C-alpha positions in Angstrom: -8.9 12.2 70.6 -11.0 13.1 73.5 -11.3 11.1 77.0 -12.8 12.4 80.7 -10.9 15.5 82.3 -8.2 14.0 84.1 -7.0 17.5 85.4 -7.1 17.6 89.1 -9.7 19.6 90.9 -6.8 22.1 92.6 -5.7 22.6 88.8 -9.1 23.5 87.6 -9.8 25.5 90.2 -7.2 27.4 89.7 -7.7 27.8 86.1 -11.0 29.0 86.8 -10.1 31.4 89.6 -7.4 32.5 87.1 -9.5 33.7 84.6 -12.1 35.4 86.7 -9.2 37.5 88.7 -5.7 37.1 87.2 -6.2 37.3 83.8 -5.0 39.9 81.2 -6.5 40.6 78.2 -4.3 39.9 74.9 -5.7 43.5 72.9 -1.9 45.0 73.7 0.0 42.0 73.4 0.2 41.8 70.3 1.5 45.1 70.1 4.2 44.2 73.0 5.2 41.0 70.9 5.8 43.1 67.5 8.0 45.6 70.1 9.7 42.6 71.5 10.9 41.1 68.2 11.8 44.9 66.7 14.4 44.7 69.4 16.2 42.0 67.3 18.5 43.9 64.1 16.4 44.5 61.4 16.3 42.8 57.6 16.7 45.0 55.0 16.6 44.8 51.0 14.4 41.8 49.2 16.3 39.2 47.3 16.2 39.5 43.5 16.6 37.1 40.6 18.6 37.8 37.4 18.7 35.6 34.6 21.9 35.1 33.0 22.5 36.0 29.2 24.9 33.4 28.5 28.4 33.8 30.2 27.8 37.5 30.8 30.4 38.6 33.3 29.4 38.1 37.1 31.4 41.2 38.2 29.1 43.5 35.7 26.2 41.7 36.9 26.8 42.3 40.4 28.1 45.8 40.1 24.7 46.7 38.4 22.6 45.6 41.5 25.4 47.2 44.1 26.6 43.7 45.3 29.7 41.8 44.7 30.7 39.3 42.3 31.9 37.3 45.3 28.4 37.8 47.0 26.9 36.1 43.9 29.0 33.2 43.6 28.7 32.3 47.4 24.5 32.8 47.0 24.0 30.3 44.4 24.9 26.8 44.5 27.9 25.0 42.2 29.8 26.4 39.6 28.7 29.5 37.2 31.1 28.6 34.1 28.3 26.5 32.1 26.4 30.4 31.7 22.6 30.9 31.2 21.8 30.3 34.9 19.0 32.1 37.0 21.3 33.7 40.0 20.0 34.8 43.0 21.3 38.4 43.8 21.9 38.5 47.3 20.3 42.1 47.7 18.6 41.3 51.1 20.9 41.7 54.5 20.8 41.1 58.1 22.1 44.5 59.9 24.8 42.3 61.9 24.2 44.5 65.2 21.0 45.6 66.5 20.4 49.7 67.4 23.6 50.2 65.3 24.1 54.3 64.3 26.7 55.7 61.6 28.3 52.9 60.0 28.8 49.2 61.2 31.1 46.9 58.8 31.0 42.9 58.8 34.0 41.7 58.2 32.8 37.9 57.4 29.8 39.5 55.0 32.3 42.3 53.5 29.1 44.5 53.4 29.9 48.3 55.3 25.8 49.3 56.4 25.6 53.8 56.6 22.9 54.2 58.8 21.3 57.7 57.9 19.0 59.5 60.3 15.5 58.5 60.4 16.2 56.5 57.1 16.1 52.4 56.3 20.2 51.8 56.3 22.0 51.9 53.1 24.2 48.8 52.4 27.5 48.6 50.3 29.9 46.1 49.7 33.5 46.5 50.4 36.9 44.7 50.3 38.7 44.0 53.4 42.4 43.0 54.1 44.0 39.9 53.3 44.9 37.4 56.2 48.0 38.6 58.1 47.1 41.9 57.0 43.3 42.1 58.8 41.4 44.6 58.9 41.0 45.6 62.4 37.7 45.2 65.0 36.5 47.8 67.0 34.7 51.4 67.6 36.4 54.1 65.9 35.5 57.5 64.4 35.8 59.0 60.6 38.8 61.0 61.6 39.6 63.0 58.4 38.3 62.9 54.8 40.6 63.9 51.4 39.0 64.2 47.7 41.6 63.1 45.1 44.1 62.2 47.7 47.6 61.3 47.3 48.5 58.3 48.2 52.0 58.1 50.4 53.1 54.5 50.2 53.8 52.7 53.5 57.2 50.8 54.1 55.6 47.2 52.8 54.7 48.8 49.1 56.8 48.3 46.5 56.2 52.0 45.5 58.5 54.8 47.0 57.5 58.1 45.7 54.1 59.7 46.6 51.3 59.0 43.9 49.2 61.8 42.9 45.5 61.3 42.2 44.7 59.9 38.9 44.2 56.1 37.6 47.3 55.3 39.1 45.8 56.0 42.8 45.0 53.0 44.8 43.0 55.1 47.0 40.6 56.4 43.9 39.3 59.9 44.2 37.7 59.3 47.9 39.7 58.9 51.3 38.0 58.5 54.6 40.3 58.0 57.3 39.3 56.2 60.6 41.0 57.2 64.1 43.3 54.0 64.0 46.4 55.5 61.9 47.0 53.8 58.9 43.4 52.7 58.0 40.3 53.9 56.2 37.4 53.5 53.8 38.2 54.6 50.3 37.4 54.1 46.6 40.0 52.4 44.3 41.4 51.8 40.7 40.4 47.9 41.4 36.8 47.4 41.6 36.6 44.0 40.8 38.7 43.4 43.8 35.4 44.3 46.1 34.0 41.6 47.8 37.5 39.8 48.0 39.8 39.9 51.2 42.3 42.1 49.0 43.7 44.9 50.6 46.6 45.5 53.6 43.5 46.5 56.0 42.0 49.1 54.4 38.1 48.7 53.5 38.1 49.4 49.5 34.5 50.4 47.7 33.3 51.1 44.3 33.8 54.4 43.2 30.3 55.2 42.5 29.4 54.1 46.3 32.3 55.5 47.7 31.4 59.0 46.3 27.7 58.6 47.7 29.2 57.4 51.1 31.8 60.5 51.4 28.6 62.8 50.4 26.4 61.5 53.6 29.1 61.2 56.6 31.3 63.9 57.9 34.1 63.8 60.4 33.2 62.3 63.6 30.9 59.8 62.4 31.4 56.5 64.5 32.8 53.4 63.0 31.9 49.9 64.3 33.8 47.1 62.3 32.6 43.2 63.9 33.6 40.0 63.0 29.9 38.3 63.0 29.9 35.2 60.8 26.0 34.3 61.8 23.5 37.0 62.5 19.9 36.9 63.0 17.2 39.6 62.1 13.3 40.2 61.6 11.4 41.4 58.9 8.3 42.9 60.3 6.6 43.0 56.7 6.6 39.2 56.9 7.1 38.4 60.3 10.0 36.1 60.3 13.2 35.9 61.8 15.7 35.3 59.7 20.0 33.7 59.8 22.5 34.3 57.2 25.5 32.7 57.6 28.9 34.3 56.1 32.6 33.0 55.0 35.5 33.1 57.7 38.1 35.0 55.9 40.1 35.2 58.9 39.9 31.8 60.5 37.8 32.8 63.7 35.9 29.1 63.5 32.7 27.7 62.9 29.4 28.1 64.3 27.5 25.3 65.9 23.5 25.1 66.1 24.0 25.9 69.7 25.3 29.0 69.3 22.7 29.7 67.0 20.0 28.6 69.6 22.1 30.5 72.4 21.1 34.0 70.0 17.3 32.9 69.7 17.3 32.0 73.4 18.5 36.2 74.5 14.8 36.7 72.5 12.8 34.0 74.2 12.3 32.4 70.3 14.8 29.6 70.9 11.6 26.7 71.2 9.8 27.7 68.5 13.2 27.9 66.3 13.4 25.5 63.0 16.6 23.5 63.9 16.4 21.7 60.8 16.9 25.1 59.0 19.5 26.1 61.1 21.6 23.1 60.6 21.0 23.3 56.9 21.8 27.1 56.9 25.5 26.3 58.5 26.6 23.6 56.4 27.7 26.5 53.6 28.1 30.3 54.2 26.1 31.5 51.3 25.1 34.8 53.1 21.5 34.4 52.1 19.1 35.4 54.9 17.3 32.2 55.5 13.6 31.8 58.2 14.2 29.9 61.0 11.7 31.1 63.1 7.9 31.7 61.2 7.5 30.7 57.8 5.8 32.1 54.4 2.6 30.7 55.4 -0.5 32.6 55.7 -3.8 32.2 57.6 -7.1 33.5 56.3 -10.3 33.4 58.3 -13.5 33.3 56.0 -11.5 35.0 53.1 -9.5 37.4 55.1 -5.9 37.4 56.0 -5.0 37.4 59.2 -2.0 39.7 60.2 0.3 38.3 63.0 3.5 40.0 64.5 5.7 36.6 64.0 4.7 34.1 61.5 3.2 31.1 61.2 5.4 28.3 63.3 5.1 24.6 61.4 4.8 22.3 64.2 4.2 18.3 63.3 0.8 18.6 61.4 -0.6 21.9 62.7 1.2 25.8 63.0 1.8 27.8 65.9 0.6 31.2 65.7 -0.3 34.3 68.1 -3.5 33.4 70.1 -4.6 37.1 70.2 -5.0 37.7 66.5 -6.2 34.4 65.4 -9.1 34.4 68.5 -10.3 37.9 67.5 -10.4 36.7 64.1 -12.6 33.9 65.3 -14.8 36.4 67.1 -13.6 35.0 70.4 -12.0 36.5 73.6 -8.6 35.6 75.2 -7.5 35.8 78.9 -4.0 34.7 79.9 -3.1 33.0 83.5 -0.3 34.4 86.0 3.1 34.6 84.4 1.6 33.3 81.2 1.0 29.3 82.6 -2.2 29.1 80.6 -4.1 30.8 78.0 -7.7 31.0 77.5 -9.9 30.9 74.6 -13.5 31.6 74.6 -16.5 32.1 72.3 -20.2 31.8 73.3 -20.1 28.2 75.5 -16.8 26.8 74.2 -13.7 27.2 76.0 -10.4 26.2 75.6 -7.4 26.2 78.1 -4.1 26.0 77.2 -0.6 25.3 79.0 2.2 26.4 76.9 4.6 23.4 76.8 1.6 20.8 77.7 0.2 18.5 74.9 -2.9 18.3 76.6 -5.7 20.5 76.6 -9.3 21.3 77.6 -12.1 21.9 75.7 -14.8 22.9 78.1 -14.4 20.2 80.5 -13.0 17.3 77.9 -9.2 16.5 77.8 -8.0 16.8 74.4 -4.3 15.3 72.9 -2.5 18.0 70.7 -0.3 17.5 67.7 1.7 20.4 68.7 2.1 22.0 72.0 1.7 26.1 72.6 4.8 27.8 73.4 6.0 30.9 74.6 7.6 33.3 72.1 8.9 36.7 72.8 6.8 36.8 76.0 3.8 35.9 74.3 1.7 32.9 73.9 1.8 30.5 70.1 -1.4 28.6 69.8 -2.1 25.7 67.5 -4.2 27.0 64.5 -6.0 23.8 63.9 -6.9 22.7 67.4 -8.3 26.1 68.2 -10.2 26.7 64.8 -11.7 23.5 65.0 -12.6 23.7 68.8 -14.5 26.6 67.7 -16.5 25.5 65.5 -14.7 26.3 62.2 -13.6 24.2 59.6 -9.9 24.4 58.4 -7.9 23.8 55.2 -4.4 23.5 53.9 -3.9 25.0 50.3 -0.3 23.5 49.5 -0.3 25.7 46.2 -0.6 28.6 48.0 1.0 28.1 51.5 -2.1 29.0 52.7 -4.2 27.6 56.0 -7.7 28.7 55.0 -10.2 29.1 58.0 -13.9 28.4 57.4 -16.1 29.6 60.2 -20.2 30.5 60.6 -20.7 30.1 56.6 -22.0 26.1 56.7 -19.1 25.2 54.7 -16.7 22.7 55.2 -13.7 22.3 52.8 -11.8 19.7 54.4 -9.0 19.2 57.0 -5.3 19.6 57.3 
């Protein structure tokens, strides 16, 4: 709906003055947005599917994919007793802390992350201490390493005599002791326990994973052990921010939606978060990364995909996207006001004025109502796709099958509207 502009002369003057002398180009801002989002913890790996053959053993399937049976059960809704299910293999993970190095272990997730120099992190499932014998959190180092170690039973053990290397040794054939006495990372003679809360505080690994880790770490490698039930991370490949929610083995307490919004606020993303998705994730600790900012929706202009550092954000009957890339794809220029108090998109004789947070915008000198208010995310303006494209004279179509917003501009073809 259009109506005569109700903006005050002062506001219009400030917009025009800002556009002329106070505006800044968005050419570099997309890179700035990408850098801002990349401060978040990374998302690594990809989810996989496996068609289970009858009542095929879940543990064997999990070990084949390098995950734990417990993680497979958590990731898949309902009972796995019937057999023949299409299983989600939880092989995508969110690193629990940003800017990590060395080894990071997240106890609720029961995964160990290794950060080789200059390479993507490796992820290994582990068993951790049972309740009453909790694995400690904190910052430690690898203090010693042993191949084929002898196990000297502590006071709690029924076994009194040292256990030499061999199949009866609970440490398996690789030991990496921590700088806190009595705790370490090791192989195991009970690999089916990996993924559980099963030890007296040590971290057990599949023997093949323990061999791999042992070969890559040395004495002095930093080890950080954390307890993070809810973790958020960014995947640059698809421009989406994900949330994963893990079980609570040590009864630390539930995570509320407000807690997650607080985490997103640290990155200036709370205003574009999918609150329904956050609520759904927190209902059940599956550990599966789920989009909470951005979507798998794509945008094309005249058949060519537009690349966004932050993927389209659903907003009522429209989508919010980074202003600069959309404008460039439509052959338009962009300017921002001081402190991003407004955004100007201009092509030829058409000029759009947006104000973040407002559901009103100016198209030339006419005031229009927006179905979705522009927002600022990670210090970058997002604008509604449909309003922007149509105000510049393009036509827009939503393709449900491909989840694609198709914009056709300058080819004299109308394919419908959203």
